[in-house]
C-alpha positions as CSV (number, residue, x, y, z in Angstrom):
1,M,51.1,-18.0,-181.2
2,R,51.7,-15.6,-183.8
3,R,49.4,-14.6,-186.4
4,S,51.4,-16.3,-189.1
5,E,51.7,-19.6,-188.0
6,K,49.3,-22.1,-188.7
7,G,47.9,-24.4,-186.0
8,F,46.1,-25.7,-182.7
9,T,46.4,-24.8,-179.2
10,V,46.8,-26.5,-176.3
11,I,43.7,-25.7,-174.9
12,E,41.6,-26.7,-178.4
13,L,43.7,-29.9,-178.6
14,V,42.6,-30.5,-174.8
15,I,39.1,-29.5,-175.9
16,A,39.0,-31.8,-178.4
17,C,40.3,-34.7,-176.8
18,T,37.9,-34.6,-174.2
19,I,34.9,-34.2,-176.7
20,A,36.4,-37.6,-178.6
21,A,37.1,-39.3,-175.0
22,V,33.1,-38.3,-173.4
23,L,31.5,-39.1,-177.4
24,G,33.8,-42.9,-177.1
25,S,32.4,-43.6,-173.5
26,V,29.0,-42.9,-174.2
27,C,29.1,-45.1,-177.4
28,T,30.4,-48.2,-175.2
29,M,28.4,-48.1,-172.7
30,S,25.4,-47.9,-175.4
31,V,27.2,-50.9,-177.0
32,F,27.3,-52.9,-173.5
33,Q,23.6,-51.9,-172.5
34,A,22.5,-53.2,-176.0
35,T,24.5,-56.5,-175.5
36,R,23.1,-56.7,-172.0
37,S,19.1,-55.8,-173.1
38,I,20.1,-59.1,-176.1
39,G,21.3,-61.4,-173.6
40,A,18.6,-60.6,-171.3
41,S,15.7,-60.9,-174.1
42,E,17.2,-64.2,-175.3
43,S,16.9,-65.9,-171.8
44,H,13.8,-64.4,-171.5
45,L,12.6,-66.6,-174.7
46,V,14.6,-69.2,-173.6
47,T,12.4,-69.4,-170.9
48,V,8.8,-69.1,-172.0
49,H,10.0,-71.8,-175.1
50,Q,11.0,-74.2,-172.2
51,L,7.5,-73.6,-170.2
52,R,5.7,-73.7,-173.7
53,S,7.3,-76.9,-174.2
54,A,6.4,-78.5,-171.1
55,S,3.1,-76.9,-171.3
56,D,2.2,-79.0,-174.6
57,W,3.8,-82.4,-173.4
58,I,1.8,-82.1,-169.8
59,G,-1.3,-81.1,-172.0
60,R,-1.3,-84.2,-174.2
61,D,-0.9,-86.5,-172.1
62,V,-3.8,-85.1,-169.9
63,H,-6.3,-85.1,-172.4
64,T,-5.5,-88.7,-172.9
65,A,-5.7,-89.1,-169.6
66,E,-8.4,-91.0,-167.2
67,N,-6.4,-90.7,-163.9
68,V,-4.2,-87.8,-162.7
69,I,-2.3,-88.4,-159.6
70,V,-0.6,-84.8,-158.2
71,D,-1.3,-85.8,-154.4
72,N,1.9,-88.4,-152.0
73,L,4.0,-87.8,-154.9
74,E,7.6,-88.6,-153.3
75,Y,10.6,-86.8,-155.3
76,P,11.6,-86.0,-157.7
77,N,7.9,-87.4,-159.2
78,F,6.1,-84.4,-159.9
79,L,3.0,-85.5,-162.0
80,V,1.8,-89.1,-162.9
81,L,-0.6,-89.9,-165.9
82,T,-2.8,-93.2,-166.6
83,W,-5.2,-94.3,-168.9
84,T,-5.9,-97.5,-170.3
85,E,-6.1,-98.3,-174.3
86,Q,-8.8,-100.4,-175.1
87,D,-8.1,-102.5,-178.7
88,Y,-12.0,-103.1,-179.5
89,I,-11.4,-106.1,-182.4
90,G,-9.3,-108.5,-179.9
91,D,-8.7,-108.6,-176.1
92,D,-5.5,-107.1,-176.0
93,T,-6.1,-104.1,-173.1
94,V,-2.8,-102.0,-172.9
95,Y,-2.6,-99.9,-169.5
96,H,-0.2,-96.8,-170.3
97,A,1.6,-94.5,-167.3
98,V,3.3,-91.1,-168.2
99,T,5.3,-90.0,-164.8
100,Y,6.8,-86.2,-164.8
101,F,9.4,-85.7,-162.5
102,F,12.8,-83.2,-161.7
103,E,16.2,-84.6,-162.6
104,G,19.3,-82.9,-161.6
105,L,18.6,-80.1,-159.6
106,T,20.9,-77.2,-158.9
107,E,19.8,-74.8,-156.5
108,G,16.4,-76.1,-157.2
109,I,16.6,-75.5,-161.0
110,G,16.7,-78.9,-163.7
111,T,15.2,-80.8,-166.3
112,L,11.7,-82.0,-166.4
113,K,11.4,-85.4,-168.0
114,R,8.7,-87.7,-169.1
115,N,8.7,-91.2,-168.3
116,H,5.7,-93.5,-170.4
117,S,5.6,-97.3,-169.9
118,S,2.8,-99.3,-170.9
119,S,2.1,-103.2,-170.8
120,A,2.8,-103.6,-173.9
121,G,6.6,-103.1,-173.5
122,T,6.8,-99.2,-173.8
123,D,9.6,-98.1,-171.6
124,D,10.7,-94.2,-172.8
125,N,12.3,-91.1,-170.8
126,V,11.9,-87.5,-172.9
127,L,13.3,-84.6,-172.4
128,V,10.5,-82.2,-171.6
129,A,12.0,-78.8,-170.3
130,Q,15.2,-77.5,-168.9
131,S,15.7,-74.7,-166.4
132,L,12.4,-75.2,-164.2
133,Y,12.8,-74.6,-160.4
134,Y,11.4,-76.8,-158.4
135,D,11.9,-76.5,-154.4
136,P,9.3,-78.4,-152.4
137,D,11.2,-76.3,-149.8
138,D,9.5,-72.9,-151.2
139,P,5.9,-73.8,-152.1
140,G,4.9,-69.9,-152.6
141,S,7.9,-70.0,-155.7
142,T,8.1,-73.3,-157.2
143,S,6.6,-75.7,-159.5
144,S,3.3,-77.1,-158.5
145,T,0.6,-78.9,-159.3
146,S,-2.7,-79.3,-157.6
147,Y,-6.1,-81.6,-159.1
148,Q,-9.7,-80.2,-158.2
149,D,-12.7,-80.8,-159.4
150,S,-11.5,-82.2,-162.4
151,V,-8.9,-79.0,-163.9
152,L,-6.0,-80.1,-163.6
153,T,-3.8,-76.7,-162.3
154,V,0.3,-77.0,-163.0
155,K,2.3,-73.9,-161.8
156,L,5.7,-74.0,-164.2
157,C,8.1,-72.2,-162.9
158,A,11.6,-71.3,-165.4
159,A,14.6,-69.4,-164.5
160,L,17.6,-68.8,-167.0
161,G,20.7,-66.0,-165.8
162,D,18.8,-63.3,-164.4
163,S,15.2,-64.0,-166.7
164,T,12.5,-65.5,-164.4
165,E,9.2,-66.4,-165.8
166,T,5.8,-68.3,-163.7
167,R,2.9,-69.6,-165.5
168,T,-0.2,-71.3,-164.7
169,Y,-2.2,-73.7,-166.9
170,S,-5.2,-75.2,-166.3
171,Y,-6.3,-78.8,-167.9
172,V,-9.6,-80.8,-168.1
173,P,-8.4,-84.5,-168.2
174,R,-10.8,-86.7,-170.9
175,P,-14.1,-87.3,-170.0
176,D,-15.1,-91.6,-169.1
177,F,-16.9,-92.0,-172.7
178,E,-18.0,-95.8,-174.0
179,P,-17.8,-96.4,-177.4
């Protein structure tokens, strides 16, 4: 190239293109990693929310329950709670039963539902939590219940995408009381 001509040499252009390509790939990888990280965070938040929802429902019912049944339940039943509502003004005693059960399990992942029935005619189902893991053939990793020494222990496992979360909750049912 002559000294009087202005412009870039081929080597300078190749070096500039290489630097631009490296910077572009670094930026692309950063954006990809950030997007993946946001997705994982969202999955984690959803699993934690599902566990908290199930814990809130179960806790409310356990604190009302007089009887807790966890043994010898047939699939899909997970937990059964019963109590009696006394009417101290009249003679209308109402018997309540709440059954928590799994529905729509695919590869052990499904929804936890709550059925509340009573002698007064109540019979309603409520979706308690989604993406819970329940597989009776996998006792170490599955959602489970146990009732010993008047303490209900509920282990809940949730899975969504690559995010899995396990929480264990302990509840003490209401003590028997006389009005």
